[in-house]
GUDREN-195491 format. One record per residue (C-alpha): residue number from 1; x, y negated, z negated. Coordinates in steps of 0.5 Angstrom, whole numbers. Each point is the difference from the previous one (the first is absolute). Last residue first. Layout:
# GUDREN-195491
<r><nr>NUM</nr><xx>X</xx><yy>Y</yy><zz>Z</zz></r>
...
# end
This chain:
# GUDREN-195491
<r><nr>319</nr><xx>-33</xx><yy>-160</yy><zz>124</zz></r>
<r><nr>318</nr><xx>0</xx><yy>-2</yy><zz>-7</zz></r>
<r><nr>317</nr><xx>4</xx><yy>-6</yy><zz>-1</zz></r>
<r><nr>316</nr><xx>7</xx><yy>2</yy><zz>-4</zz></r>
<r><nr>315</nr><xx>5</xx><yy>-1</yy><zz>6</zz></r>
<r><nr>314</nr><xx>-3</xx><yy>-7</yy><zz>1</zz></r>
<r><nr>313</nr><xx>2</xx><yy>-2</yy><zz>-7</zz></r>
<r><nr>312</nr><xx>7</xx><yy>2</yy><zz>1</zz></r>
<r><nr>311</nr><xx>0</xx><yy>-3</yy><zz>7</zz></r>
<r><nr>310</nr><xx>-2</xx><yy>-7</yy><zz>-3</zz></r>
<r><nr>309</nr><xx>5</xx><yy>1</yy><zz>-6</zz></r>
<r><nr>308</nr><xx>6</xx><yy>1</yy><zz>5</zz></r>
<r><nr>307</nr><xx>-3</xx><yy>-5</yy><zz>5</zz></r>
<r><nr>306</nr><xx>0</xx><yy>-6</yy><zz>-5</zz></r>
<r><nr>305</nr><xx>7</xx><yy>1</yy><zz>-3</zz></r>
<r><nr>304</nr><xx>4</xx><yy>-3</yy><zz>6</zz></r>
<r><nr>303</nr><xx>-4</xx><yy>-4</yy><zz>3</zz></r>
<r><nr>302</nr><xx>-3</xx><yy>-2</yy><zz>-6</zz></r>
<r><nr>301</nr><xx>6</xx><yy>-3</yy><zz>-3</zz></r>
<r><nr>300</nr><xx>3</xx><yy>-3</yy><zz>6</zz></r>
<r><nr>299</nr><xx>-7</xx><yy>-4</yy><zz>0</zz></r>
<r><nr>298</nr><xx>1</xx><yy>-2</yy><zz>-7</zz></r>
<r><nr>297</nr><xx>7</xx><yy>-2</yy><zz>1</zz></r>
<r><nr>296</nr><xx>-2</xx><yy>-5</yy><zz>6</zz></r>
<r><nr>295</nr><xx>-5</xx><yy>-2</yy><zz>-4</zz></r>
<r><nr>294</nr><xx>5</xx><yy>-2</yy><zz>-6</zz></r>
<r><nr>293</nr><xx>5</xx><yy>-3</yy><zz>6</zz></r>
<r><nr>292</nr><xx>-6</xx><yy>-5</yy><zz>3</zz></r>
<r><nr>291</nr><xx>3</xx><yy>-6</yy><zz>-3</zz></r>
<r><nr>290</nr><xx>-6</xx><yy>-5</yy><zz>2</zz></r>
<r><nr>289</nr><xx>4</xx><yy>-7</yy><zz>3</zz></r>
<r><nr>288</nr><xx>-5</xx><yy>-1</yy><zz>6</zz></r>
<r><nr>287</nr><xx>-4</xx><yy>-5</yy><zz>-3</zz></r>
<r><nr>286</nr><xx>-6</xx><yy>3</yy><zz>0</zz></r>
<r><nr>285</nr><xx>-1</xx><yy>3</yy><zz>-7</zz></r>
<r><nr>284</nr><xx>5</xx><yy>-4</yy><zz>-4</zz></r>
<r><nr>283</nr><xx>-4</xx><yy>-3</yy><zz>-6</zz></r>
<r><nr>282</nr><xx>-5</xx><yy>6</yy><zz>1</zz></r>
<r><nr>281</nr><xx>5</xx><yy>5</yy><zz>-3</zz></r>
<r><nr>280</nr><xx>-5</xx><yy>6</yy><zz>1</zz></r>
<r><nr>279</nr><xx>4</xx><yy>4</yy><zz>-5</zz></r>
<r><nr>278</nr><xx>6</xx><yy>4</yy><zz>0</zz></r>
<r><nr>277</nr><xx>3</xx><yy>8</yy><zz>-1</zz></r>
<r><nr>276</nr><xx>-2</xx><yy>2</yy><zz>7</zz></r>
<r><nr>275</nr><xx>-5</xx><yy>5</yy><zz>1</zz></r>
<r><nr>274</nr><xx>0</xx><yy>8</yy><zz>0</zz></r>
<r><nr>273</nr><xx>-6</xx><yy>5</yy><zz>0</zz></r>
<r><nr>272</nr><xx>1</xx><yy>8</yy><zz>1</zz></r>
<r><nr>271</nr><xx>-5</xx><yy>4</yy><zz>1</zz></r>
<r><nr>270</nr><xx>-6</xx><yy>4</yy><zz>-4</zz></r>
<r><nr>269</nr><xx>1</xx><yy>-5</yy><zz>-6</zz></r>
<r><nr>268</nr><xx>4</xx><yy>2</yy><zz>-7</zz></r>
<r><nr>267</nr><xx>6</xx><yy>-5</yy><zz>2</zz></r>
<r><nr>266</nr><xx>0</xx><yy>-8</yy><zz>2</zz></r>
<r><nr>265</nr><xx>7</xx><yy>-3</yy><zz>3</zz></r>
<r><nr>264</nr><xx>2</xx><yy>-6</yy><zz>-2</zz></r>
<r><nr>263</nr><xx>6</xx><yy>-2</yy><zz>4</zz></r>
<r><nr>262</nr><xx>6</xx><yy>-4</yy><zz>-2</zz></r>
<r><nr>261</nr><xx>4</xx><yy>-4</yy><zz>6</zz></r>
<r><nr>260</nr><xx>-1</xx><yy>-7</yy><zz>-2</zz></r>
<r><nr>259</nr><xx>2</xx><yy>1</yy><zz>-7</zz></r>
<r><nr>258</nr><xx>4</xx><yy>6</yy><zz>-2</zz></r>
<r><nr>257</nr><xx>4</xx><yy>-1</yy><zz>-6</zz></r>
<r><nr>256</nr><xx>-4</xx><yy>-5</yy><zz>-4</zz></r>
<r><nr>255</nr><xx>-6</xx><yy>2</yy><zz>4</zz></r>
<r><nr>254</nr><xx>0</xx><yy>7</yy><zz>-4</zz></r>
<r><nr>253</nr><xx>2</xx><yy>-2</yy><zz>-7</zz></r>
<r><nr>252</nr><xx>-6</xx><yy>-5</yy><zz>-1</zz></r>
<r><nr>251</nr><xx>-4</xx><yy>4</yy><zz>4</zz></r>
<r><nr>250</nr><xx>0</xx><yy>6</yy><zz>-5</zz></r>
<r><nr>249</nr><xx>0</xx><yy>-4</yy><zz>-7</zz></r>
<r><nr>248</nr><xx>-5</xx><yy>-5</yy><zz>4</zz></r>
<r><nr>247</nr><xx>-5</xx><yy>6</yy><zz>2</zz></r>
<r><nr>246</nr><xx>0</xx><yy>5</yy><zz>-7</zz></r>
<r><nr>245</nr><xx>3</xx><yy>6</yy><zz>-2</zz></r>
<r><nr>244</nr><xx>5</xx><yy>1</yy><zz>5</zz></r>
<r><nr>243</nr><xx>1</xx><yy>7</yy><zz>3</zz></r>
<r><nr>242</nr><xx>8</xx><yy>0</yy><zz>3</zz></r>
<r><nr>241</nr><xx>1</xx><yy>3</yy><zz>6</zz></r>
<r><nr>240</nr><xx>6</xx><yy>5</yy><zz>3</zz></r>
<r><nr>239</nr><xx>4</xx><yy>1</yy><zz>-6</zz></r>
<r><nr>238</nr><xx>7</xx><yy>0</yy><zz>-1</zz></r>
<r><nr>237</nr><xx>2</xx><yy>-4</yy><zz>6</zz></r>
<r><nr>236</nr><xx>3</xx><yy>-7</yy><zz>-3</zz></r>
<r><nr>235</nr><xx>-6</xx><yy>-4</yy><zz>1</zz></r>
<r><nr>234</nr><xx>-5</xx><yy>5</yy><zz>-3</zz></r>
<r><nr>233</nr><xx>4</xx><yy>1</yy><zz>-6</zz></r>
<r><nr>232</nr><xx>1</xx><yy>-8</yy><zz>-1</zz></r>
<r><nr>231</nr><xx>-7</xx><yy>0</yy><zz>1</zz></r>
<r><nr>230</nr><xx>-1</xx><yy>4</yy><zz>-5</zz></r>
<r><nr>229</nr><xx>4</xx><yy>-3</yy><zz>-5</zz></r>
<r><nr>228</nr><xx>-2</xx><yy>-7</yy><zz>1</zz></r>
<r><nr>227</nr><xx>-7</xx><yy>3</yy><zz>-2</zz></r>
<r><nr>226</nr><xx>1</xx><yy>3</yy><zz>-6</zz></r>
<r><nr>225</nr><xx>0</xx><yy>7</yy><zz>0</zz></r>
<r><nr>224</nr><xx>-6</xx><yy>5</yy><zz>-2</zz></r>
<r><nr>223</nr><xx>3</xx><yy>4</yy><zz>3</zz></r>
<r><nr>222</nr><xx>3</xx><yy>5</yy><zz>6</zz></r>
<r><nr>221</nr><xx>-4</xx><yy>4</yy><zz>4</zz></r>
<r><nr>220</nr><xx>1</xx><yy>6</yy><zz>4</zz></r>
<r><nr>219</nr><xx>-6</xx><yy>3</yy><zz>1</zz></r>
<r><nr>218</nr><xx>-2</xx><yy>8</yy><zz>0</zz></r>
<r><nr>217</nr><xx>-7</xx><yy>-1</yy><zz>-4</zz></r>
<r><nr>216</nr><xx>3</xx><yy>1</yy><zz>-7</zz></r>
<r><nr>215</nr><xx>4</xx><yy>-6</yy><zz>2</zz></r>
<r><nr>214</nr><xx>-6</xx><yy>-4</yy><zz>2</zz></r>
<r><nr>213</nr><xx>-4</xx><yy>2</yy><zz>-6</zz></r>
<r><nr>212</nr><xx>6</xx><yy>-2</yy><zz>-5</zz></r>
<r><nr>211</nr><xx>1</xx><yy>-7</yy><zz>3</zz></r>
<r><nr>210</nr><xx>-7</xx><yy>-2</yy><zz>0</zz></r>
<r><nr>209</nr><xx>1</xx><yy>2</yy><zz>-8</zz></r>
<r><nr>208</nr><xx>6</xx><yy>-5</yy><zz>-1</zz></r>
<r><nr>207</nr><xx>-4</xx><yy>-5</yy><zz>4</zz></r>
<r><nr>206</nr><xx>-6</xx><yy>-1</yy><zz>-5</zz></r>
<r><nr>205</nr><xx>1</xx><yy>1</yy><zz>-7</zz></r>
<r><nr>204</nr><xx>7</xx><yy>0</yy><zz>0</zz></r>
<r><nr>203</nr><xx>2</xx><yy>-6</yy><zz>5</zz></r>
<r><nr>202</nr><xx>-8</xx><yy>-3</yy><zz>-2</zz></r>
<r><nr>201</nr><xx>3</xx><yy>-1</yy><zz>-7</zz></r>
<r><nr>200</nr><xx>3</xx><yy>-8</yy><zz>0</zz></r>
<r><nr>199</nr><xx>6</xx><yy>-4</yy><zz>0</zz></r>
<r><nr>198</nr><xx>4</xx><yy>3</yy><zz>-6</zz></r>
<r><nr>197</nr><xx>-3</xx><yy>8</yy><zz>2</zz></r>
<r><nr>196</nr><xx>7</xx><yy>3</yy><zz>2</zz></r>
<r><nr>195</nr><xx>2</xx><yy>-6</yy><zz>4</zz></r>
<r><nr>194</nr><xx>-7</xx><yy>-1</yy><zz>3</zz></r>
<r><nr>193</nr><xx>2</xx><yy>1</yy><zz>7</zz></r>
<r><nr>192</nr><xx>5</xx><yy>-5</yy><zz>-1</zz></r>
<r><nr>191</nr><xx>-5</xx><yy>-5</yy><zz>1</zz></r>
<r><nr>190</nr><xx>-7</xx><yy>3</yy><zz>0</zz></r>
<r><nr>189</nr><xx>-3</xx><yy>4</yy><zz>5</zz></r>
<r><nr>188</nr><xx>4</xx><yy>6</yy><zz>2</zz></r>
<r><nr>187</nr><xx>3</xx><yy>1</yy><zz>7</zz></r>
<r><nr>186</nr><xx>0</xx><yy>7</yy><zz>3</zz></r>
<r><nr>185</nr><xx>6</xx><yy>2</yy><zz>5</zz></r>
<r><nr>184</nr><xx>-1</xx><yy>5</yy><zz>5</zz></r>
<r><nr>183</nr><xx>4</xx><yy>5</yy><zz>3</zz></r>
<r><nr>182</nr><xx>-4</xx><yy>4</yy><zz>6</zz></r>
<r><nr>181</nr><xx>2</xx><yy>7</yy><zz>1</zz></r>
<r><nr>180</nr><xx>-1</xx><yy>2</yy><zz>8</zz></r>
<r><nr>179</nr><xx>1</xx><yy>-8</yy><zz>2</zz></r>
<r><nr>178</nr><xx>-3</xx><yy>1</yy><zz>7</zz></r>
<r><nr>177</nr><xx>-3</xx><yy>-8</yy><zz>0</zz></r>
<r><nr>176</nr><xx>-7</xx><yy>3</yy><zz>1</zz></r>
<r><nr>175</nr><xx>-1</xx><yy>6</yy><zz>-3</zz></r>
<r><nr>174</nr><xx>5</xx><yy>-1</yy><zz>-6</zz></r>
<r><nr>173</nr><xx>0</xx><yy>-8</yy><zz>-1</zz></r>
<r><nr>172</nr><xx>-8</xx><yy>1</yy><zz>1</zz></r>
<r><nr>171</nr><xx>-1</xx><yy>5</yy><zz>-5</zz></r>
<r><nr>170</nr><xx>4</xx><yy>-2</yy><zz>-5</zz></r>
<r><nr>169</nr><xx>-3</xx><yy>-7</yy><zz>0</zz></r>
<r><nr>168</nr><xx>-7</xx><yy>3</yy><zz>-1</zz></r>
<r><nr>167</nr><xx>3</xx><yy>4</yy><zz>-5</zz></r>
<r><nr>166</nr><xx>2</xx><yy>-7</yy><zz>-4</zz></r>
<r><nr>165</nr><xx>-6</xx><yy>-3</yy><zz>1</zz></r>
<r><nr>164</nr><xx>-4</xx><yy>6</yy><zz>-2</zz></r>
<r><nr>163</nr><xx>4</xx><yy>1</yy><zz>-7</zz></r>
<r><nr>162</nr><xx>1</xx><yy>-8</yy><zz>-1</zz></r>
<r><nr>161</nr><xx>-8</xx><yy>0</yy><zz>0</zz></r>
<r><nr>160</nr><xx>-1</xx><yy>6</yy><zz>-4</zz></r>
<r><nr>159</nr><xx>5</xx><yy>-3</yy><zz>-5</zz></r>
<r><nr>158</nr><xx>-4</xx><yy>-7</yy><zz>0</zz></r>
<r><nr>157</nr><xx>2</xx><yy>-6</yy><zz>2</zz></r>
<r><nr>156</nr><xx>-7</xx><yy>-4</yy><zz>1</zz></r>
<r><nr>155</nr><xx>0</xx><yy>-2</yy><zz>-7</zz></r>
<r><nr>154</nr><xx>7</xx><yy>-3</yy><zz>-1</zz></r>
<r><nr>153</nr><xx>-1</xx><yy>-4</yy><zz>8</zz></r>
<r><nr>152</nr><xx>-6</xx><yy>-4</yy><zz>-2</zz></r>
<r><nr>151</nr><xx>3</xx><yy>-6</yy><zz>-3</zz></r>
<r><nr>150</nr><xx>5</xx><yy>0</yy><zz>6</zz></r>
<r><nr>149</nr><xx>-6</xx><yy>-1</yy><zz>4</zz></r>
<r><nr>148</nr><xx>0</xx><yy>5</yy><zz>6</zz></r>
<r><nr>147</nr><xx>1</xx><yy>1</yy><zz>7</zz></r>
<r><nr>146</nr><xx>5</xx><yy>6</yy><zz>0</zz></r>
<r><nr>145</nr><xx>0</xx><yy>5</yy><zz>-6</zz></r>
<r><nr>144</nr><xx>5</xx><yy>6</yy><zz>1</zz></r>
<r><nr>143</nr><xx>4</xx><yy>-4</yy><zz>5</zz></r>
<r><nr>142</nr><xx>4</xx><yy>4</yy><zz>4</zz></r>
<r><nr>141</nr><xx>7</xx><yy>-2</yy><zz>1</zz></r>
<r><nr>140</nr><xx>5</xx><yy>3</yy><zz>6</zz></r>
<r><nr>139</nr><xx>7</xx><yy>-4</yy><zz>0</zz></r>
<r><nr>138</nr><xx>5</xx><yy>2</yy><zz>6</zz></r>
<r><nr>137</nr><xx>7</xx><yy>-1</yy><zz>-2</zz></r>
<r><nr>136</nr><xx>5</xx><yy>-6</yy><zz>3</zz></r>
<r><nr>135</nr><xx>-1</xx><yy>-5</yy><zz>-5</zz></r>
<r><nr>134</nr><xx>-4</xx><yy>-5</yy><zz>4</zz></r>
<r><nr>133</nr><xx>-4</xx><yy>6</yy><zz>2</zz></r>
<r><nr>132</nr><xx>-2</xx><yy>6</yy><zz>5</zz></r>
<r><nr>131</nr><xx>-5</xx><yy>5</yy><zz>0</zz></r>
<r><nr>130</nr><xx>-5</xx><yy>-5</yy><zz>-4</zz></r>
<r><nr>129</nr><xx>-6</xx><yy>3</yy><zz>-2</zz></r>
<r><nr>128</nr><xx>-5</xx><yy>-3</yy><zz>-4</zz></r>
<r><nr>127</nr><xx>-6</xx><yy>6</yy><zz>-3</zz></r>
<r><nr>126</nr><xx>-7</xx><yy>-2</yy><zz>-1</zz></r>
<r><nr>125</nr><xx>-3</xx><yy>6</yy><zz>-2</zz></r>
<r><nr>124</nr><xx>-7</xx><yy>3</yy><zz>2</zz></r>
<r><nr>123</nr><xx>-5</xx><yy>5</yy><zz>-3</zz></r>
<r><nr>122</nr><xx>-6</xx><yy>3</yy><zz>2</zz></r>
<r><nr>121</nr><xx>0</xx><yy>-2</yy><zz>7</zz></r>
<r><nr>120</nr><xx>-7</xx><yy>-2</yy><zz>3</zz></r>
<r><nr>119</nr><xx>3</xx><yy>-3</yy><zz>7</zz></r>
<r><nr>118</nr><xx>-3</xx><yy>-7</yy><zz>-1</zz></r>
<r><nr>117</nr><xx>0</xx><yy>0</yy><zz>-8</zz></r>
<r><nr>116</nr><xx>7</xx><yy>2</yy><zz>0</zz></r>
<r><nr>115</nr><xx>2</xx><yy>-5</yy><zz>6</zz></r>
<r><nr>114</nr><xx>-3</xx><yy>-6</yy><zz>-4</zz></r>
<r><nr>113</nr><xx>4</xx><yy>1</yy><zz>-6</zz></r>
<r><nr>112</nr><xx>6</xx><yy>0</yy><zz>4</zz></r>
<r><nr>111</nr><xx>-2</xx><yy>-6</yy><zz>4</zz></r>
<r><nr>110</nr><xx>-1</xx><yy>-3</yy><zz>-6</zz></r>
<r><nr>109</nr><xx>-4</xx><yy>-2</yy><zz>-7</zz></r>
<r><nr>108</nr><xx>-7</xx><yy>3</yy><zz>3</zz></r>
<r><nr>107</nr><xx>-6</xx><yy>-4</yy><zz>-1</zz></r>
<r><nr>106</nr><xx>-2</xx><yy>-1</yy><zz>8</zz></r>
<r><nr>105</nr><xx>-5</xx><yy>-5</yy><zz>1</zz></r>
<r><nr>104</nr><xx>3</xx><yy>-4</yy><zz>6</zz></r>
<r><nr>103</nr><xx>2</xx><yy>-6</yy><zz>-6</zz></r>
<r><nr>102</nr><xx>4</xx><yy>6</yy><zz>-3</zz></r>
<r><nr>101</nr><xx>4</xx><yy>2</yy><zz>5</zz></r>
<r><nr>100</nr><xx>1</xx><yy>-7</yy><zz>1</zz></r>
<r><nr>99</nr><xx>2</xx><yy>-1</yy><zz>-7</zz></r>
<r><nr>98</nr><xx>5</xx><yy>7</yy><zz>1</zz></r>
<r><nr>97</nr><xx>4</xx><yy>-4</yy><zz>6</zz></r>
<r><nr>96</nr><xx>3</xx><yy>5</yy><zz>5</zz></r>
<r><nr>95</nr><xx>6</xx><yy>2</yy><zz>3</zz></r>
<r><nr>94</nr><xx>1</xx><yy>5</yy><zz>5</zz></r>
<r><nr>93</nr><xx>-2</xx><yy>7</yy><zz>0</zz></r>
<r><nr>92</nr><xx>5</xx><yy>6</yy><zz>3</zz></r>
<r><nr>91</nr><xx>-5</xx><yy>6</yy><zz>1</zz></r>
<r><nr>90</nr><xx>3</xx><yy>7</yy><zz>1</zz></r>
<r><nr>89</nr><xx>0</xx><yy>6</yy><zz>6</zz></r>
<r><nr>88</nr><xx>-6</xx><yy>-4</yy><zz>4</zz></r>
<r><nr>87</nr><xx>-6</xx><yy>3</yy><zz>4</zz></r>
<r><nr>86</nr><xx>0</xx><yy>5</yy><zz>-5</zz></r>
<r><nr>85</nr><xx>-7</xx><yy>0</yy><zz>-2</zz></r>
<r><nr>84</nr><xx>2</xx><yy>-3</yy><zz>-7</zz></r>
<r><nr>83</nr><xx>5</xx><yy>-4</yy><zz>3</zz></r>
<r><nr>82</nr><xx>-4</xx><yy>-4</yy><zz>5</zz></r>
<r><nr>81</nr><xx>-6</xx><yy>-1</yy><zz>-5</zz></r>
<r><nr>80</nr><xx>6</xx><yy>-2</yy><zz>-6</zz></r>
<r><nr>79</nr><xx>1</xx><yy>-6</yy><zz>6</zz></r>
<r><nr>78</nr><xx>-6</xx><yy>-1</yy><zz>2</zz></r>
<r><nr>77</nr><xx>-2</xx><yy>-2</yy><zz>-7</zz></r>
<r><nr>76</nr><xx>6</xx><yy>-4</yy><zz>-2</zz></r>
<r><nr>75</nr><xx>-2</xx><yy>-4</yy><zz>7</zz></r>
<r><nr>74</nr><xx>-6</xx><yy>-1</yy><zz>-3</zz></r>
<r><nr>73</nr><xx>1</xx><yy>-2</yy><zz>-7</zz></r>
<r><nr>72</nr><xx>6</xx><yy>-5</yy><zz>2</zz></r>
<r><nr>71</nr><xx>-6</xx><yy>-3</yy><zz>5</zz></r>
<r><nr>70</nr><xx>-5</xx><yy>-1</yy><zz>-6</zz></r>
<r><nr>69</nr><xx>5</xx><yy>-3</yy><zz>-4</zz></r>
<r><nr>68</nr><xx>2</xx><yy>-5</yy><zz>5</zz></r>
<r><nr>67</nr><xx>-8</xx><yy>-2</yy><zz>0</zz></r>
<r><nr>66</nr><xx>0</xx><yy>-1</yy><zz>-7</zz></r>
<r><nr>65</nr><xx>5</xx><yy>-4</yy><zz>1</zz></r>
<r><nr>64</nr><xx>-3</xx><yy>-4</yy><zz>5</zz></r>
<r><nr>63</nr><xx>2</xx><yy>-1</yy><zz>7</zz></r>
<r><nr>62</nr><xx>-5</xx><yy>4</yy><zz>4</zz></r>
<r><nr>61</nr><xx>5</xx><yy>5</yy><zz>2</zz></r>
<r><nr>60</nr><xx>-2</xx><yy>5</yy><zz>5</zz></r>
<r><nr>59</nr><xx>-3</xx><yy>7</yy><zz>-1</zz></r>
<r><nr>58</nr><xx>6</xx><yy>5</yy><zz>0</zz></r>
<r><nr>57</nr><xx>4</xx><yy>1</yy><zz>6</zz></r>
<r><nr>56</nr><xx>4</xx><yy>6</yy><zz>2</zz></r>
<r><nr>55</nr><xx>7</xx><yy>-1</yy><zz>3</zz></r>
<r><nr>54</nr><xx>4</xx><yy>5</yy><zz>4</zz></r>
<r><nr>53</nr><xx>7</xx><yy>0</yy><zz>0</zz></r>
<r><nr>52</nr><xx>6</xx><yy>-6</yy><zz>0</zz></r>
<r><nr>51</nr><xx>-4</xx><yy>-5</yy><zz>-2</zz></r>
<r><nr>50</nr><xx>1</xx><yy>-5</yy><zz>6</zz></r>
<r><nr>49</nr><xx>-3</xx><yy>-6</yy><zz>-5</zz></r>
<r><nr>48</nr><xx>-4</xx><yy>-6</yy><zz>4</zz></r>
<r><nr>47</nr><xx>-6</xx><yy>2</yy><zz>-4</zz></r>
<r><nr>46</nr><xx>1</xx><yy>5</yy><zz>-4</zz></r>
<r><nr>45</nr><xx>-1</xx><yy>-3</yy><zz>-7</zz></r>
<r><nr>44</nr><xx>-7</xx><yy>-3</yy><zz>2</zz></r>
<r><nr>43</nr><xx>-3</xx><yy>7</yy><zz>3</zz></r>
<r><nr>42</nr><xx>0</xx><yy>2</yy><zz>-8</zz></r>
<r><nr>41</nr><xx>5</xx><yy>6</yy><zz>-2</zz></r>
<r><nr>40</nr><xx>1</xx><yy>8</yy><zz>1</zz></r>
<r><nr>39</nr><xx>7</xx><yy>1</yy><zz>4</zz></r>
<r><nr>38</nr><xx>1</xx><yy>7</yy><zz>3</zz></r>
<r><nr>37</nr><xx>7</xx><yy>1</yy><zz>1</zz></r>
<r><nr>36</nr><xx>4</xx><yy>6</yy><zz>5</zz></r>
<r><nr>35</nr><xx>7</xx><yy>2</yy><zz>-2</zz></r>
<r><nr>34</nr><xx>3</xx><yy>1</yy><zz>7</zz></r>
<r><nr>33</nr><xx>5</xx><yy>-6</yy><zz>-1</zz></r>
<r><nr>32</nr><xx>2</xx><yy>3</yy><zz>-7</zz></r>
<r><nr>31</nr><xx>7</xx><yy>-4</yy><zz>0</zz></r>
<r><nr>30</nr><xx>-2</xx><yy>-6</yy><zz>4</zz></r>
<r><nr>29</nr><xx>-7</xx><yy>0</yy><zz>-2</zz></r>
<r><nr>28</nr><xx>1</xx><yy>-1</yy><zz>-7</zz></r>
<r><nr>27</nr><xx>3</xx><yy>-7</yy><zz>1</zz></r>
<r><nr>26</nr><xx>-6</xx><yy>-2</yy><zz>4</zz></r>
<r><nr>25</nr><xx>-5</xx><yy>3</yy><zz>-5</zz></r>
<r><nr>24</nr><xx>4</xx><yy>-3</yy><zz>-6</zz></r>
<r><nr>23</nr><xx>-1</xx><yy>-7</yy><zz>4</zz></r>
<r><nr>22</nr><xx>-7</xx><yy>1</yy><zz>1</zz></r>
<r><nr>21</nr><xx>-2</xx><yy>3</yy><zz>-6</zz></r>
<r><nr>20</nr><xx>3</xx><yy>-6</yy><zz>-3</zz></r>
<r><nr>19</nr><xx>-4</xx><yy>-5</yy><zz>4</zz></r>
<r><nr>18</nr><xx>-7</xx><yy>4</yy><zz>-1</zz></r>
<r><nr>17</nr><xx>1</xx><yy>0</yy><zz>-8</zz></r>
<r><nr>16</nr><xx>3</xx><yy>-7</yy><zz>-1</zz></r>
<r><nr>15</nr><xx>-7</xx><yy>-3</yy><zz>-3</zz></r>
<r><nr>14</nr><xx>-6</xx><yy>-3</yy><zz>2</zz></r>
<r><nr>13</nr><xx>-3</xx><yy>7</yy><zz>3</zz></r>
<r><nr>12</nr><xx>1</xx><yy>3</yy><zz>-6</zz></r>
<r><nr>11</nr><xx>3</xx><yy>7</yy><zz>2</zz></r>
<r><nr>10</nr><xx>3</xx><yy>2</yy><zz>7</zz></r>
<r><nr>9</nr><xx>-2</xx><yy>8</yy><zz>-1</zz></r>
<r><nr>8</nr><xx>4</xx><yy>5</yy><zz>3</zz></r>
<r><nr>7</nr><xx>-2</xx><yy>7</yy><zz>2</zz></r>
<r><nr>6</nr><xx>7</xx><yy>4</yy><zz>2</zz></r>
<r><nr>5</nr><xx>-1</xx><yy>4</yy><zz>6</zz></r>
<r><nr>4</nr><xx>0</xx><yy>7</yy><zz>0</zz></r>
<r><nr>3</nr><xx>6</xx><yy>3</yy><zz>4</zz></r>
<r><nr>2</nr><xx>-2</xx><yy>5</yy><zz>6</zz></r>
<r><nr>1</nr><xx>4</xx><yy>7</yy><zz>-1</zz></r>
# end
């Protein structure tokens, strides 16, 4: 059976996206020489570069920030079209610059939200995934809320949201990672998970009802737990993933143990999307010093899990 390619976007043309994609793809091809790759980006990003796969160019970059955002958007649109039509089994996105996306007219906070809009997905989840870390064990962290000001988090973290996001994670771990009965930890919002109400009441009002609903539906969920406890259980292998209530409590722990090798996975789309866990790194772009390790892990994870999700989706389509 023919292998469907991975659709790879090269990200902001001013950043390291093309550089890390080339380095990672070259390493990937050593282990998986028959895996086809389909690249999307500005013509300038492929000049003088032997991309190990088919290249589908966007419009040329005009040198402006808005133009850089336009290139990023066009590349993402092309990759999404390839994945939704079955021309690609998964999408791997290079880093983009959020102000450039806004300058180009896209109001979404980032690529996760853009992908939701482009696909019409009802709900999506941002899962940070490291199949191995500096401490040895895997760490997978779902961010229940993503790009929000911290002051807005308490009103956005609701029982319904926690249930929705945790169920999304449960489904992904079961259907894509292959864990028959995923075990999850839900971190509380307040210090020490409020310590029985001493530091807030969100755990009692919001988190405990969410855990009860999830358990009633058959899920194995521990919590609400202090964040350090939840991450410790994940690194010890006691749970398969952690649900963090807001961005930095999850990202700080995640990047501490997996910086440079972590992968951002978008859940809830009709295809698998992965991305490296770093940004555009304008300051080192073009110097040849960018580390492709995280992009390599993003490609490997997409190659391993993407075809599985694509085959499942194809089987559900009407004949």
